[in-house]
Every structure is written in C-alpha cells, then in structure tokens.
Biotite code that builds the C-alpha atoms (Angstrom):
import biotite.structure as struc

atoms = struc.array([
    struc.Atom([38.881, -36.184, -50.996], chain_id="A", res_id=1, res_name="UNK", atom_name="CA", element="C"),
    struc.Atom([35.542, -35.031, -52.367], chain_id="A", res_id=2, res_name="UNK", atom_name="CA", element="C"),
    struc.Atom([35.618, -31.890, -54.525], chain_id="A", res_id=3, res_name="UNK", atom_name="CA", element="C"),
    struc.Atom([38.478, -29.923, -53.009], chain_id="A", res_id=4, res_name="UNK", atom_name="CA", element="C"),
    struc.Atom([42.229, -29.879, -53.295], chain_id="A", res_id=5, res_name="UNK", atom_name="CA", element="C"),
    struc.Atom([42.568, -27.847, -50.086], chain_id="A", res_id=6, res_name="UNK", atom_name="CA", element="C"),
    struc.Atom([42.620, -29.732, -46.799], chain_id="A", res_id=7, res_name="UNK", atom_name="CA", element="C"),
    struc.Atom([42.976, -28.528, -43.191], chain_id="A", res_id=8, res_name="UNK", atom_name="CA", element="C"),
    struc.Atom([46.643, -29.144, -42.329], chain_id="A", res_id=9, res_name="UNK", atom_name="CA", element="C"),
    struc.Atom([46.020, -31.758, -39.570], chain_id="A", res_id=10, res_name="UNK", atom_name="CA", element="C"),
    struc.Atom([43.983, -33.893, -41.999], chain_id="A", res_id=11, res_name="UNK", atom_name="CA", element="C"),
    struc.Atom([46.429, -34.078, -44.911], chain_id="A", res_id=12, res_name="UNK", atom_name="CA", element="C"),
    struc.Atom([46.463, -37.708, -46.069], chain_id="A", res_id=13, res_name="UNK", atom_name="CA", element="C"),
    struc.Atom([43.462, -38.754, -43.961], chain_id="A", res_id=14, res_name="UNK", atom_name="CA", element="C"),
    struc.Atom([41.362, -39.358, -47.075], chain_id="A", res_id=15, res_name="UNK", atom_name="CA", element="C"),
    struc.Atom([43.754, -42.170, -48.087], chain_id="A", res_id=16, res_name="UNK", atom_name="CA", element="C"),
    struc.Atom([44.410, -43.519, -44.570], chain_id="A", res_id=17, res_name="UNK", atom_name="CA", element="C"),
    struc.Atom([40.851, -43.751, -43.238], chain_id="A", res_id=18, res_name="UNK", atom_name="CA", element="C"),
    struc.Atom([39.248, -47.198, -43.007], chain_id="A", res_id=19, res_name="UNK", atom_name="CA", element="C"),
    struc.Atom([36.347, -48.221, -45.233], chain_id="A", res_id=20, res_name="UNK", atom_name="CA", element="C"),
    struc.Atom([33.142, -46.399, -44.359], chain_id="A", res_id=21, res_name="UNK", atom_name="CA", element="C"),
    struc.Atom([34.940, -43.448, -42.764], chain_id="A", res_id=22, res_name="UNK", atom_name="CA", element="C"),
    struc.Atom([35.135, -40.039, -44.419], chain_id="A", res_id=23, res_name="UNK", atom_name="CA", element="C"),
    struc.Atom([38.806, -39.283, -44.029], chain_id="A", res_id=24, res_name="UNK", atom_name="CA", element="C"),
    struc.Atom([39.351, -35.617, -43.378], chain_id="A", res_id=25, res_name="UNK", atom_name="CA", element="C"),
    struc.Atom([37.428, -32.739, -41.908], chain_id="A", res_id=26, res_name="UNK", atom_name="CA", element="C"),
    struc.Atom([33.751, -32.348, -42.830], chain_id="A", res_id=27, res_name="UNK", atom_name="CA", element="C"),
    struc.Atom([30.734, -30.264, -41.874], chain_id="A", res_id=28, res_name="UNK", atom_name="CA", element="C"),
    struc.Atom([27.028, -30.832, -42.334], chain_id="A", res_id=29, res_name="UNK", atom_name="CA", element="C"),
    struc.Atom([25.640, -29.104, -45.383], chain_id="A", res_id=30, res_name="UNK", atom_name="CA", element="C"),
    struc.Atom([23.580, -26.035, -44.662], chain_id="A", res_id=31, res_name="UNK", atom_name="CA", element="C"),
    struc.Atom([19.883, -26.840, -44.262], chain_id="A", res_id=32, res_name="UNK", atom_name="CA", element="C"),
    struc.Atom([19.141, -23.987, -46.668], chain_id="A", res_id=33, res_name="UNK", atom_name="CA", element="C"),
    struc.Atom([17.861, -25.534, -49.852], chain_id="A", res_id=34, res_name="UNK", atom_name="CA", element="C"),
    struc.Atom([18.370, -29.134, -48.714], chain_id="A", res_id=35, res_name="UNK", atom_name="CA", element="C"),
    struc.Atom([15.336, -31.240, -49.503], chain_id="A", res_id=36, res_name="UNK", atom_name="CA", element="C"),
    struc.Atom([12.988, -28.248, -49.664], chain_id="A", res_id=37, res_name="UNK", atom_name="CA", element="C"),
    struc.Atom([13.961, -26.848, -46.262], chain_id="A", res_id=38, res_name="UNK", atom_name="CA", element="C"),
    struc.Atom([13.880, -23.125, -45.589], chain_id="A", res_id=39, res_name="UNK", atom_name="CA", element="C"),
    struc.Atom([17.120, -22.649, -43.709], chain_id="A", res_id=40, res_name="UNK", atom_name="CA", element="C"),
    struc.Atom([16.373, -24.392, -40.429], chain_id="A", res_id=41, res_name="UNK", atom_name="CA", element="C"),
    struc.Atom([16.261, -27.867, -38.988], chain_id="A", res_id=42, res_name="UNK", atom_name="CA", element="C"),
    struc.Atom([14.419, -29.344, -36.016], chain_id="A", res_id=43, res_name="UNK", atom_name="CA", element="C"),
    struc.Atom([16.464, -31.422, -33.589], chain_id="A", res_id=44, res_name="UNK", atom_name="CA", element="C"),
    struc.Atom([14.193, -33.675, -31.545], chain_id="A", res_id=45, res_name="UNK", atom_name="CA", element="C"),
    struc.Atom([15.630, -35.630, -28.622], chain_id="A", res_id=46, res_name="UNK", atom_name="CA", element="C"),
    struc.Atom([13.363, -38.321, -27.222], chain_id="A", res_id=47, res_name="UNK", atom_name="CA", element="C"),
    struc.Atom([14.093, -40.938, -24.648], chain_id="A", res_id=48, res_name="UNK", atom_name="CA", element="C"),
    struc.Atom([12.983, -43.355, -22.013], chain_id="A", res_id=49, res_name="UNK", atom_name="CA", element="C"),
    struc.Atom([14.362, -44.479, -18.681], chain_id="A", res_id=50, res_name="UNK", atom_name="CA", element="C"),
    struc.Atom([13.677, -47.880, -17.175], chain_id="A", res_id=51, res_name="UNK", atom_name="CA", element="C"),
    struc.Atom([12.936, -47.095, -13.542], chain_id="A", res_id=52, res_name="UNK", atom_name="CA", element="C"),
    struc.Atom([12.137, -50.667, -12.485], chain_id="A", res_id=53, res_name="UNK", atom_name="CA", element="C"),
    struc.Atom([13.858, -53.416, -14.497], chain_id="A", res_id=54, res_name="UNK", atom_name="CA", element="C"),
    struc.Atom([11.471, -56.119, -13.244], chain_id="A", res_id=55, res_name="UNK", atom_name="CA", element="C"),
    struc.Atom([8.385, -54.294, -14.581], chain_id="A", res_id=56, res_name="UNK", atom_name="CA", element="C"),
    struc.Atom([8.982, -55.418, -18.156], chain_id="A", res_id=57, res_name="UNK", atom_name="CA", element="C"),
    struc.Atom([5.292, -55.154, -19.053], chain_id="A", res_id=58, res_name="UNK", atom_name="CA", element="C"),
    struc.Atom([5.439, -51.437, -18.292], chain_id="A", res_id=59, res_name="UNK", atom_name="CA", element="C"),
    struc.Atom([8.604, -50.509, -20.187], chain_id="A", res_id=60, res_name="UNK", atom_name="CA", element="C"),
    struc.Atom([8.693, -53.057, -23.031], chain_id="A", res_id=61, res_name="UNK", atom_name="CA", element="C"),
    struc.Atom([6.005, -51.333, -25.173], chain_id="A", res_id=62, res_name="UNK", atom_name="CA", element="C"),
    struc.Atom([7.910, -48.047, -24.867], chain_id="A", res_id=63, res_name="UNK", atom_name="CA", element="C"),
    struc.Atom([11.201, -49.784, -25.677], chain_id="A", res_id=64, res_name="UNK", atom_name="CA", element="C"),
    struc.Atom([9.897, -51.403, -28.883], chain_id="A", res_id=65, res_name="UNK", atom_name="CA", element="C"),
    struc.Atom([7.720, -48.440, -29.849], chain_id="A", res_id=66, res_name="UNK", atom_name="CA", element="C"),
    struc.Atom([10.497, -46.149, -31.078], chain_id="A", res_id=67, res_name="UNK", atom_name="CA", element="C"),
    struc.Atom([12.057, -48.601, -33.569], chain_id="A", res_id=68, res_name="UNK", atom_name="CA", element="C"),
    struc.Atom([8.558, -49.326, -34.889], chain_id="A", res_id=69, res_name="UNK", atom_name="CA", element="C"),
    struc.Atom([7.889, -45.618, -35.406], chain_id="A", res_id=70, res_name="UNK", atom_name="CA", element="C"),
    struc.Atom([11.278, -45.060, -37.061], chain_id="A", res_id=71, res_name="UNK", atom_name="CA", element="C"),
    struc.Atom([10.654, -47.922, -39.512], chain_id="A", res_id=72, res_name="UNK", atom_name="CA", element="C"),
    struc.Atom([7.269, -46.414, -40.331], chain_id="A", res_id=73, res_name="UNK", atom_name="CA", element="C"),
    struc.Atom([8.807, -42.987, -40.891], chain_id="A", res_id=74, res_name="UNK", atom_name="CA", element="C"),
    struc.Atom([11.592, -44.443, -43.063], chain_id="A", res_id=75, res_name="UNK", atom_name="CA", element="C"),
    struc.Atom([8.892, -45.669, -45.441], chain_id="A", res_id=76, res_name="UNK", atom_name="CA", element="C"),
    struc.Atom([7.230, -42.250, -45.577], chain_id="A", res_id=77, res_name="UNK", atom_name="CA", element="C"),
    struc.Atom([9.787, -39.547, -46.433], chain_id="A", res_id=78, res_name="UNK", atom_name="CA", element="C"),
    struc.Atom([6.967, -37.028, -46.914], chain_id="A", res_id=79, res_name="UNK", atom_name="CA", element="C"),
    struc.Atom([6.383, -37.255, -43.129], chain_id="A", res_id=80, res_name="UNK", atom_name="CA", element="C"),
    struc.Atom([9.495, -35.087, -42.691], chain_id="A", res_id=81, res_name="UNK", atom_name="CA", element="C"),
    struc.Atom([12.004, -37.158, -40.707], chain_id="A", res_id=82, res_name="UNK", atom_name="CA", element="C"),
    struc.Atom([15.471, -36.485, -42.149], chain_id="A", res_id=83, res_name="UNK", atom_name="CA", element="C"),
    struc.Atom([17.415, -38.933, -39.994], chain_id="A", res_id=84, res_name="UNK", atom_name="CA", element="C"),
    struc.Atom([17.600, -40.581, -36.589], chain_id="A", res_id=85, res_name="UNK", atom_name="CA", element="C"),
    struc.Atom([20.017, -42.499, -34.395], chain_id="A", res_id=86, res_name="UNK", atom_name="CA", element="C"),
    struc.Atom([19.367, -44.273, -31.094], chain_id="A", res_id=87, res_name="UNK", atom_name="CA", element="C"),
    struc.Atom([21.801, -44.709, -28.215], chain_id="A", res_id=88, res_name="UNK", atom_name="CA", element="C"),
    struc.Atom([21.686, -46.895, -25.094], chain_id="A", res_id=89, res_name="UNK", atom_name="CA", element="C"),
    struc.Atom([23.345, -46.067, -21.766], chain_id="A", res_id=90, res_name="UNK", atom_name="CA", element="C"),
    struc.Atom([22.467, -47.987, -18.606], chain_id="A", res_id=91, res_name="UNK", atom_name="CA", element="C"),
    struc.Atom([18.763, -47.474, -17.895], chain_id="A", res_id=92, res_name="UNK", atom_name="CA", element="C"),
    struc.Atom([18.403, -44.816, -20.609], chain_id="A", res_id=93, res_name="UNK", atom_name="CA", element="C"),
    struc.Atom([17.580, -45.003, -24.294], chain_id="A", res_id=94, res_name="UNK", atom_name="CA", element="C"),
    struc.Atom([17.772, -41.810, -26.355], chain_id="A", res_id=95, res_name="UNK", atom_name="CA", element="C"),
    struc.Atom([16.944, -41.200, -29.986], chain_id="A", res_id=96, res_name="UNK", atom_name="CA", element="C"),
    struc.Atom([18.265, -38.103, -31.733], chain_id="A", res_id=97, res_name="UNK", atom_name="CA", element="C"),
    struc.Atom([16.029, -37.126, -34.642], chain_id="A", res_id=98, res_name="UNK", atom_name="CA", element="C"),
    struc.Atom([16.331, -34.449, -37.325], chain_id="A", res_id=99, res_name="UNK", atom_name="CA", element="C"),
    struc.Atom([13.116, -33.120, -38.897], chain_id="A", res_id=100, res_name="UNK", atom_name="CA", element="C"),
    struc.Atom([12.392, -30.842, -41.870], chain_id="A", res_id=101, res_name="UNK", atom_name="CA", element="C"),
    struc.Atom([10.163, -28.559, -39.799], chain_id="A", res_id=102, res_name="UNK", atom_name="CA", element="C"),
    struc.Atom([8.289, -28.239, -36.538], chain_id="A", res_id=103, res_name="UNK", atom_name="CA", element="C"),
    struc.Atom([5.087, -28.602, -38.557], chain_id="A", res_id=104, res_name="UNK", atom_name="CA", element="C"),
    struc.Atom([6.182, -32.015, -39.868], chain_id="A", res_id=105, res_name="UNK", atom_name="CA", element="C"),
    struc.Atom([7.020, -33.182, -36.347], chain_id="A", res_id=106, res_name="UNK", atom_name="CA", element="C"),
    struc.Atom([3.682, -31.931, -34.998], chain_id="A", res_id=107, res_name="UNK", atom_name="CA", element="C"),
    struc.Atom([1.701, -33.603, -37.785], chain_id="A", res_id=108, res_name="UNK", atom_name="CA", element="C"),
    struc.Atom([3.416, -36.915, -37.090], chain_id="A", res_id=109, res_name="UNK", atom_name="CA", element="C"),
    struc.Atom([2.757, -36.655, -33.347], chain_id="A", res_id=110, res_name="UNK", atom_name="CA", element="C"),
    struc.Atom([-0.980, -36.050, -33.883], chain_id="A", res_id=111, res_name="UNK", atom_name="CA", element="C"),
    struc.Atom([-1.682, -38.304, -36.895], chain_id="A", res_id=112, res_name="UNK", atom_name="CA", element="C"),
    struc.Atom([-4.039, -41.096, -35.759], chain_id="A", res_id=113, res_name="UNK", atom_name="CA", element="C"),
    struc.Atom([-3.079, -43.160, -38.821], chain_id="A", res_id=114, res_name="UNK", atom_name="CA", element="C"),
    struc.Atom([0.560, -43.374, -37.755], chain_id="A", res_id=115, res_name="UNK", atom_name="CA", element="C"),
    struc.Atom([2.144, -45.230, -34.826], chain_id="A", res_id=116, res_name="UNK", atom_name="CA", element="C"),
    struc.Atom([2.838, -42.368, -32.421], chain_id="A", res_id=117, res_name="UNK", atom_name="CA", element="C"),
    struc.Atom([-0.634, -41.271, -31.379], chain_id="A", res_id=118, res_name="UNK", atom_name="CA", element="C"),
    struc.Atom([-1.932, -44.788, -30.534], chain_id="A", res_id=119, res_name="UNK", atom_name="CA", element="C"),
    struc.Atom([1.342, -45.605, -28.721], chain_id="A", res_id=120, res_name="UNK", atom_name="CA", element="C"),
    struc.Atom([1.080, -42.385, -26.692], chain_id="A", res_id=121, res_name="UNK", atom_name="CA", element="C"),
    struc.Atom([-2.520, -43.171, -25.730], chain_id="A", res_id=122, res_name="UNK", atom_name="CA", element="C"),
    struc.Atom([-1.555, -46.728, -24.712], chain_id="A", res_id=123, res_name="UNK", atom_name="CA", element="C"),
    struc.Atom([1.333, -45.415, -22.578], chain_id="A", res_id=124, res_name="UNK", atom_name="CA", element="C"),
    struc.Atom([-0.942, -42.921, -20.832], chain_id="A", res_id=125, res_name="UNK", atom_name="CA", element="C"),
    struc.Atom([-3.496, -45.641, -20.121], chain_id="A", res_id=126, res_name="UNK", atom_name="CA", element="C"),
    struc.Atom([-1.171, -48.461, -19.044], chain_id="A", res_id=127, res_name="UNK", atom_name="CA", element="C"),
    struc.Atom([2.106, -47.032, -17.731], chain_id="A", res_id=128, res_name="UNK", atom_name="CA", element="C"),
    struc.Atom([2.167, -43.296, -17.035], chain_id="A", res_id=129, res_name="UNK", atom_name="CA", element="C"),
    struc.Atom([0.715, -43.508, -13.516], chain_id="A", res_id=130, res_name="UNK", atom_name="CA", element="C"),
    struc.Atom([2.945, -46.414, -12.405], chain_id="A", res_id=131, res_name="UNK", atom_name="CA", element="C"),
    struc.Atom([6.352, -44.750, -12.550], chain_id="A", res_id=132, res_name="UNK", atom_name="CA", element="C"),
    struc.Atom([8.037, -47.930, -13.799], chain_id="A", res_id=133, res_name="UNK", atom_name="CA", element="C"),
    struc.Atom([9.214, -46.232, -16.965], chain_id="A", res_id=134, res_name="UNK", atom_name="CA", element="C"),
    struc.Atom([10.032, -42.599, -17.609], chain_id="A", res_id=135, res_name="UNK", atom_name="CA", element="C"),
    struc.Atom([9.772, -40.766, -20.922], chain_id="A", res_id=136, res_name="UNK", atom_name="CA", element="C"),
    struc.Atom([10.999, -37.376, -22.065], chain_id="A", res_id=137, res_name="UNK", atom_name="CA", element="C"),
    struc.Atom([11.605, -35.237, -25.125], chain_id="A", res_id=138, res_name="UNK", atom_name="CA", element="C"),
    struc.Atom([13.177, -31.913, -26.057], chain_id="A", res_id=139, res_name="UNK", atom_name="CA", element="C"),
    struc.Atom([12.663, -29.998, -29.295], chain_id="A", res_id=140, res_name="UNK", atom_name="CA", element="C"),
    struc.Atom([15.038, -27.430, -30.768], chain_id="A", res_id=141, res_name="UNK", atom_name="CA", element="C"),
    struc.Atom([14.504, -25.399, -33.930], chain_id="A", res_id=142, res_name="UNK", atom_name="CA", element="C"),
    struc.Atom([17.864, -24.233, -35.255], chain_id="A", res_id=143, res_name="UNK", atom_name="CA", element="C"),
    struc.Atom([18.354, -21.783, -38.089], chain_id="A", res_id=144, res_name="UNK", atom_name="CA", element="C"),
    struc.Atom([21.162, -22.439, -40.536], chain_id="A", res_id=145, res_name="UNK", atom_name="CA", element="C"),
    struc.Atom([23.028, -19.444, -39.097], chain_id="A", res_id=146, res_name="UNK", atom_name="CA", element="C"),
    struc.Atom([23.031, -21.040, -35.641], chain_id="A", res_id=147, res_name="UNK", atom_name="CA", element="C"),
    struc.Atom([24.301, -24.495, -36.619], chain_id="A", res_id=148, res_name="UNK", atom_name="CA", element="C"),
    struc.Atom([27.956, -25.441, -36.305], chain_id="A", res_id=149, res_name="UNK", atom_name="CA", element="C"),
    struc.Atom([29.135, -28.967, -37.032], chain_id="A", res_id=150, res_name="UNK", atom_name="CA", element="C"),
    struc.Atom([32.454, -30.706, -37.458], chain_id="A", res_id=151, res_name="UNK", atom_name="CA", element="C"),
    struc.Atom([33.231, -34.337, -38.237], chain_id="A", res_id=152, res_name="UNK", atom_name="CA", element="C"),
    struc.Atom([36.864, -35.428, -38.307], chain_id="A", res_id=153, res_name="UNK", atom_name="CA", element="C"),
    struc.Atom([37.614, -38.908, -39.670], chain_id="A", res_id=154, res_name="UNK", atom_name="CA", element="C"),
    struc.Atom([34.052, -40.108, -39.034], chain_id="A", res_id=155, res_name="UNK", atom_name="CA", element="C"),
    struc.Atom([31.441, -41.996, -40.988], chain_id="A", res_id=156, res_name="UNK", atom_name="CA", element="C"),
    struc.Atom([28.550, -39.686, -41.829], chain_id="A", res_id=157, res_name="UNK", atom_name="CA", element="C"),
    struc.Atom([27.045, -38.904, -38.447], chain_id="A", res_id=158, res_name="UNK", atom_name="CA", element="C"),
    struc.Atom([24.396, -36.730, -36.809], chain_id="A", res_id=159, res_name="UNK", atom_name="CA", element="C"),
    struc.Atom([23.107, -33.840, -38.900], chain_id="A", res_id=160, res_name="UNK", atom_name="CA", element="C"),
    struc.Atom([25.707, -34.678, -41.564], chain_id="A", res_id=161, res_name="UNK", atom_name="CA", element="C"),
    struc.Atom([24.111, -38.112, -41.989], chain_id="A", res_id=162, res_name="UNK", atom_name="CA", element="C"),
    struc.Atom([20.608, -36.603, -42.025], chain_id="A", res_id=163, res_name="UNK", atom_name="CA", element="C"),
    struc.Atom([21.145, -33.893, -44.667], chain_id="A", res_id=164, res_name="UNK", atom_name="CA", element="C"),
    struc.Atom([24.566, -34.700, -46.098], chain_id="A", res_id=165, res_name="UNK", atom_name="CA", element="C"),
    struc.Atom([28.065, -33.469, -45.415], chain_id="A", res_id=166, res_name="UNK", atom_name="CA", element="C"),
    struc.Atom([30.771, -31.694, -47.349], chain_id="A", res_id=167, res_name="UNK", atom_name="CA", element="C"),
    struc.Atom([34.485, -31.072, -46.895], chain_id="A", res_id=168, res_name="UNK", atom_name="CA", element="C"),
    struc.Atom([35.201, -28.371, -44.362], chain_id="A", res_id=169, res_name="UNK", atom_name="CA", element="C"),
    struc.Atom([35.727, -25.000, -45.994], chain_id="A", res_id=170, res_name="UNK", atom_name="CA", element="C"),
    struc.Atom([32.989, -25.503, -48.609], chain_id="A", res_id=171, res_name="UNK", atom_name="CA", element="C"),
    struc.Atom([30.341, -23.748, -46.536], chain_id="A", res_id=172, res_name="UNK", atom_name="CA", element="C"),
    struc.Atom([29.951, -20.131, -45.627], chain_id="A", res_id=173, res_name="UNK", atom_name="CA", element="C"),
    struc.Atom([30.759, -19.119, -42.082], chain_id="A", res_id=174, res_name="UNK", atom_name="CA", element="C"),
    struc.Atom([27.834, -18.648, -39.761], chain_id="A", res_id=175, res_name="UNK", atom_name="CA", element="C"),
    struc.Atom([27.023, -16.817, -36.540], chain_id="A", res_id=176, res_name="UNK", atom_name="CA", element="C"),
    struc.Atom([27.562, -19.934, -34.391], chain_id="A", res_id=177, res_name="UNK", atom_name="CA", element="C"),
    struc.Atom([31.183, -20.198, -35.539], chain_id="A", res_id=178, res_name="UNK", atom_name="CA", element="C"),
    struc.Atom([31.749, -16.479, -35.095], chain_id="A", res_id=179, res_name="UNK", atom_name="CA", element="C"),
    struc.Atom([30.210, -16.389, -31.594], chain_id="A", res_id=180, res_name="UNK", atom_name="CA", element="C"),
    struc.Atom([32.359, -19.347, -30.486], chain_id="A", res_id=181, res_name="UNK", atom_name="CA", element="C"),
    struc.Atom([35.428, -17.610, -31.839], chain_id="A", res_id=182, res_name="UNK", atom_name="CA", element="C"),
    struc.Atom([36.110, -20.529, -34.151], chain_id="A", res_id=183, res_name="UNK", atom_name="CA", element="C"),
    struc.Atom([38.688, -19.845, -36.828], chain_id="A", res_id=184, res_name="UNK", atom_name="CA", element="C"),
    struc.Atom([38.992, -21.716, -40.048], chain_id="A", res_id=185, res_name="UNK", atom_name="CA", element="C"),
    struc.Atom([42.019, -24.002, -40.031], chain_id="A", res_id=186, res_name="UNK", atom_name="CA", element="C"),
    struc.Atom([45.042, -23.416, -42.172], chain_id="A", res_id=187, res_name="UNK", atom_name="CA", element="C"),
    struc.Atom([44.212, -25.046, -45.488], chain_id="A", res_id=188, res_name="UNK", atom_name="CA", element="C"),
    struc.Atom([46.990, -26.573, -47.560], chain_id="A", res_id=189, res_name="UNK", atom_name="CA", element="C"),
    struc.Atom([47.231, -28.311, -50.897], chain_id="A", res_id=190, res_name="UNK", atom_name="CA", element="C"),
    struc.Atom([48.383, -31.883, -50.206], chain_id="A", res_id=191, res_name="UNK", atom_name="CA", element="C"),
])
C-alpha cells in the first residue's frame, strides 16, 4: 500500500491481491487544492452526442471523430487546462467526461480559433445542426474541494483520481460533501 500502514478493514490484503494495473485498497482523489496550480476547485465537463439516424453517417461522423481529435490536441497542450478525460459509448450515445483546471481554461479552449473546437463547432452549425440527424449536448459543473467526495475501491486510477491523482483513503481531510451524506470513515486497522 502507498504511504500508510492503516487500511479500511474490508480492504486488508487487497494491495497484494489486486491484479496488475489495479490499486488494491480504498482510495480517494486528491484534493484539488494545490494540485497543478488549482485554487481548490475543479470543473467537470460532460459532453456528448447522440446518433439520431444511423444511416446519415455524413451528418454524425464529423461529430464522432471530432472529440478524439480535440482530446489529442489538448493532450499536447497541458497549458490549455484539461486535467483528464474519458469517453464512454452506450447504444446511440457517446459521452466524454472531462476535468478542467478552471472555467476560464474551458472557455478559452471553446473560443480559441487556433484550436480544433471553434472550427468544428462552426462546421456542425453549418452542416448538421438543422438536420436533426445527430444530437449534441454538454453540462458544466464547477465543484469546490469542499463539495467533492470520491471513493475508488480496487480500481485502476479512474475519474477525478486519474485526472489529479489519488491517495489512500484516510489521507485527506473530511469535507462538507462527506458530512452532508452522513458518510463515516471506515474502521482502519493495521494489517
């Protein structure tokens, strides 16, 4: 286990039993405070598309390939502010969960004519928006460190933990999200 000798009782031994690539035990995302220059908050940006008409490939294909192109571009430009992203496919729907340093970083990316998003958005509006063959959506949430609760049990780094790092459970201070949910710390034992 990382830097602790105390482990939540249900996870005793998980650090030795977990398969390669899995963090055996109970982990939380690090607090955004002080991570990579952040000021105690993180932006969660959900963006997705829905294929409304499978046969209209010309309408939905540019949207489908646009997100991976933008994510590759952002991966090469850490100063743009993307901390991490993961895409998921379910039926007609594709969703990408993104974590950003700040709302300002996200806004700059969306409006920057030198990056992929603005030209892709203009092309969508010109070619596909009026046809209804493909749907698009996004939601933006700004979460303060005090309002974030995360838990990863026997998982590879995932979600916010993959974006900003994770640590063994019990190494972070409690926050208002945990208190409001009535979450109690587990019984910690020395294995």
